[in-house]
Kinemage of the C-alpha trace (Angstrom):
@kinemage 1
@onewidth
@group {chain A} dominant
@subgroup {mainchain}
@vectorlist {calphas} color= white
{ca unk a 1} P 43.992 41.348 1.468
{ca unk a 2} L 43.181 37.649 1.127
{ca unk a 3} L 40.080 36.764 -0.860
{ca unk a 4} L 37.842 34.070 0.596
{ca unk a 5} L 37.011 31.347 -1.889
{ca unk a 6} L 33.950 29.345 -1.047
{ca unk a 7} L 33.493 25.657 -1.685
{ca unk a 8} L 31.306 25.987 -4.803
{ca unk a 9} L 33.733 28.397 -6.476
{ca unk a 10} L 36.584 25.996 -5.755
{ca unk a 11} L 34.647 23.106 -7.310
{ca unk a 12} L 33.760 25.265 -10.317
{ca unk a 13} L 37.410 26.190 -10.819
{ca unk a 14} L 38.548 22.562 -10.577
{ca unk a 15} L 35.754 21.346 -12.832
{ca unk a 16} L 36.479 23.978 -15.481
{ca unk a 17} L 39.882 22.418 -15.914
{ca unk a 18} L 38.377 18.970 -16.349
{ca unk a 19} L 37.284 17.578 -19.707
{ca unk a 20} L 33.598 17.395 -18.832
{ca unk a 21} L 31.957 19.906 -16.489
{ca unk a 22} L 28.548 19.312 -14.927
{ca unk a 23} L 28.740 22.462 -12.809
{ca unk a 24} L 28.413 25.966 -14.251
{ca unk a 25} L 31.737 27.690 -14.865
{ca unk a 26} L 31.216 30.409 -12.264
{ca unk a 27} L 29.698 30.773 -8.835
{ca unk a 28} L 27.229 33.382 -10.110
{ca unk a 29} L 25.127 30.670 -11.757
{ca unk a 30} L 25.191 28.249 -8.827
{ca unk a 31} L 21.588 29.065 -7.881
{ca unk a 32} L 20.453 27.775 -11.258
{ca unk a 33} L 22.695 24.742 -10.916
{ca unk a 34} L 21.334 23.911 -7.459
{ca unk a 35} L 17.772 24.378 -8.708
{ca unk a 36} L 18.386 22.070 -11.672
{ca unk a 37} L 20.053 19.468 -9.458
{ca unk a 38} L 17.145 19.535 -7.000
{ca unk a 39} L 14.647 19.328 -9.872
{ca unk a 40} L 16.498 16.334 -11.328
{ca unk a 41} L 16.538 14.559 -7.954
{ca unk a 42} L 12.850 15.349 -7.456
{ca unk a 43} L 11.961 13.911 -10.884
{ca unk a 44} L 13.911 10.736 -10.114
{ca unk a 45} L 12.082 10.386 -6.796
{ca unk a 46} L 8.580 11.390 -7.884
{ca unk a 47} L 8.341 9.353 -11.044
{ca unk a 48} L 9.602 6.068 -9.674
{ca unk a 49} L 7.007 3.332 -9.912
{ca unk a 50} L 6.781 2.948 -6.132
{ca unk a 51} L 5.752 6.555 -5.522
{ca unk a 52} L 3.162 6.557 -8.292
{ca unk a 53} L 1.750 3.221 -7.099
{ca unk a 54} L 1.569 4.544 -3.549
{ca unk a 55} L -0.237 7.697 -4.710
{ca unk a 56} L -2.780 5.634 -6.622
{ca unk a 57} L -3.253 3.426 -3.556
{ca unk a 58} L -3.854 6.434 -1.315
{ca unk a 59} L -6.408 7.867 -3.737
{ca unk a 60} L -8.243 4.544 -4.041
{ca unk a 61} L -8.070 4.167 -0.252
{ca unk a 62} L -9.711 7.574 0.171
{ca unk a 63} L -12.478 6.645 -2.233
{ca unk a 64} L -12.919 3.301 -0.491
{ca unk a 65} L -13.070 5.117 2.855
{ca unk a 66} L -16.004 7.172 1.618
{ca unk a 67} L -17.776 3.988 0.494
{ca unk a 68} L -17.242 2.365 3.904
{ca unk a 69} L -18.429 5.549 5.663
{ca unk a 70} L -21.561 5.505 3.520
{ca unk a 71} L -22.194 1.832 4.360
{ca unk a 72} L -21.849 2.581 8.070
{ca unk a 73} L -23.965 5.750 8.051
{ca unk a 74} L -26.656 4.551 5.650
{ca unk a 75} L -26.938 0.831 6.403
{ca unk a 76} L -25.592 -0.089 9.839
{ca unk a 77} L -26.540 3.015 11.814
{ca unk a 78} L -30.278 2.884 10.912
{ca unk a 79} L -30.366 -0.803 11.885
{ca unk a 80} L -28.692 -0.038 15.199
{ca unk a 81} L -31.086 2.851 15.853
{ca unk a 82} L -33.984 0.393 15.472
{ca unk a 83} L -32.381 -1.943 18.006
{ca unk a 84} L -31.472 0.783 20.529
{ca unk a 85} L -34.642 2.854 20.117
{ca unk a 86} L -33.054 5.908 18.410
{ca unk a 87} L -30.637 6.604 21.287
{ca unk a 88} L -27.829 8.947 20.285
{ca unk a 89} L -24.932 7.784 22.442
{ca unk a 90} L -22.819 10.801 21.538
{ca unk a 91} L -25.372 13.166 23.123
{ca unk a 92} L -26.620 10.826 25.869
{ca unk a 93} L -23.211 10.049 27.391
{ca unk a 94} L -21.477 13.434 26.963
{ca unk a 95} L -20.987 15.083 30.370
{ca unk a 96} L -20.972 18.908 30.543
{ca unk a 97} L -18.273 20.287 32.870
{ca unk a 98} L -19.903 23.661 33.422
{ca unk a 99} L -22.975 25.678 32.645
{ca unk a 100} L -23.861 27.611 29.526
{ca unk a 101} L -23.514 26.988 25.820
{ca unk a 102} L -19.719 27.316 25.683
{ca unk a 103} L -19.047 25.042 28.657
{ca unk a 104} L -16.451 22.299 28.284
{ca unk a 105} L -17.823 18.838 27.646
{ca unk a 106} L -16.346 15.508 28.693
{ca unk a 107} L -17.122 13.670 25.443
{ca unk a 108} L -17.434 10.070 26.622
{ca unk a 109} L -20.347 9.420 24.262
{ca unk a 110} L -18.536 10.986 21.313
{ca unk a 111} L -15.467 8.875 22.082
{ca unk a 112} L -17.517 5.673 22.334
{ca unk a 113} L -19.306 6.538 19.079
{ca unk a 114} L -15.927 7.038 17.346
{ca unk a 115} L -14.704 3.667 18.695
{ca unk a 116} L -17.883 1.975 17.507
{ca unk a 117} L -17.561 3.597 14.063
{ca unk a 118} L -13.954 2.364 13.908
{ca unk a 119} L -15.013 -1.194 14.745
{ca unk a 120} L -17.731 -1.100 12.094
{ca unk a 121} L -15.277 0.275 9.525
{ca unk a 122} L -12.706 -2.400 10.414
{ca unk a 123} L -15.405 -5.076 10.070
{ca unk a 124} L -16.451 -3.753 6.648
{ca unk a 125} L -12.859 -3.638 5.411
{ca unk a 126} L -12.236 -7.146 6.759
{ca unk a 127} L -15.276 -8.504 4.935
{ca unk a 128} L -14.305 -6.797 1.662
{ca unk a 129} L -10.707 -8.086 1.867
{ca unk a 130} L -11.973 -11.582 2.688
{ca unk a 131} L -14.316 -11.452 -0.318
{ca unk a 132} L -11.497 -10.231 -2.592
{ca unk a 133} L -9.186 -13.019 -1.384
{ca unk a 134} L -11.902 -15.579 -2.083
{ca unk a 135} L -12.262 -14.260 -5.645
{ca unk a 136} L -8.491 -14.319 -6.104
{ca unk a 137} L -8.298 -17.954 -4.965
{ca unk a 138} L -11.039 -18.932 -7.424
{ca unk a 139} L -9.126 -17.264 -10.265
{ca unk a 140} L -5.921 -19.050 -9.274
{ca unk a 141} L -7.702 -22.403 -9.241
{ca unk a 142} L -9.072 -21.765 -12.738
{ca unk a 143} L -5.623 -20.897 -14.090
{ca unk a 144} L -3.909 -24.018 -12.719
{ca unk a 145} L -3.839 -26.880 -15.229
{ca unk a 146} L -4.127 -30.340 -13.738
{ca unk a 147} L -0.793 -32.101 -13.592
{ca unk a 148} L -0.619 -35.268 -15.711
{ca unk a 149} L -0.498 -38.532 -13.794
{ca unk a 150} L 3.075 -39.786 -13.406
{ca unk a 151} L 4.163 -42.791 -15.448
{ca unk a 152} L 4.690 -45.843 -13.232
{ca unk a 153} L 6.712 -48.978 -13.885
{ca unk a 154} L 4.368 -51.993 -14.315
{ca unk a 155} L 6.783 -54.214 -12.339
{ca unk a 156} L 8.010 -52.165 -9.350
{ca unk a 157} L 5.506 -49.258 -9.574
{ca unk a 158} L 8.323 -46.719 -9.303
{ca unk a 159} L 7.888 -43.342 -10.984
{ca unk a 160} L 9.746 -43.094 -14.303
{ca unk a 161} L 10.324 -40.536 -17.048
{ca unk a 162} L 7.904 -40.527 -19.970
{ca unk a 163} L 10.739 -41.114 -22.482
{ca unk a 164} L 12.519 -43.878 -20.525
{ca unk a 165} L 12.884 -47.336 -22.114
{ca unk a 166} L 14.111 -49.011 -18.891
{ca unk a 167} L 12.973 -48.511 -15.308
{ca unk a 168} L 15.724 -46.819 -13.246
{ca unk a 169} L 14.565 -48.702 -10.128
{ca unk a 170} L 14.274 -52.344 -11.267
{ca unk a 171} L 15.918 -52.064 -14.741
{ca unk a 172} L 12.960 -53.784 -16.439
{ca unk a 173} L 12.422 -53.074 -20.129
{ca unk a 174} L 9.432 -50.848 -20.777
{ca unk a 175} L 7.169 -50.753 -23.796
């Protein structure tokens, strides 16, 4: 009877004859080997700077989303209710498609309210990003040192090096 040899056992046999073996010597321990290999790959993936930076960005984005939601619900919505006379568009424009409490509702008002909330959120984010960019530009302007005025030849007014003794354009001697 011919014994079937699977791929992992064949690799283990070949690797056991090699000088350095990264695979366990028998197929019985291959579950542990696979687990360790997956764990090693996961650590390499999870602890790269890009993944950690992205996770921090998502968490800050979630916190920022709650701030924007609060601005919309607590600042913009009361102002709009004063303008519109406390009309709730979600309830006013929803169309029931049957009778009773559990009847289906064509939620036109709810949809329009969600679109309006999205536009307000996009406006808030735009204004915050614009403000942040303005602050960043001010910081960049503060960091830039003014460039010194270039040295000019008194005869031909060509730009010359600070250490030059002759003008490269008109060959006049400089002091």
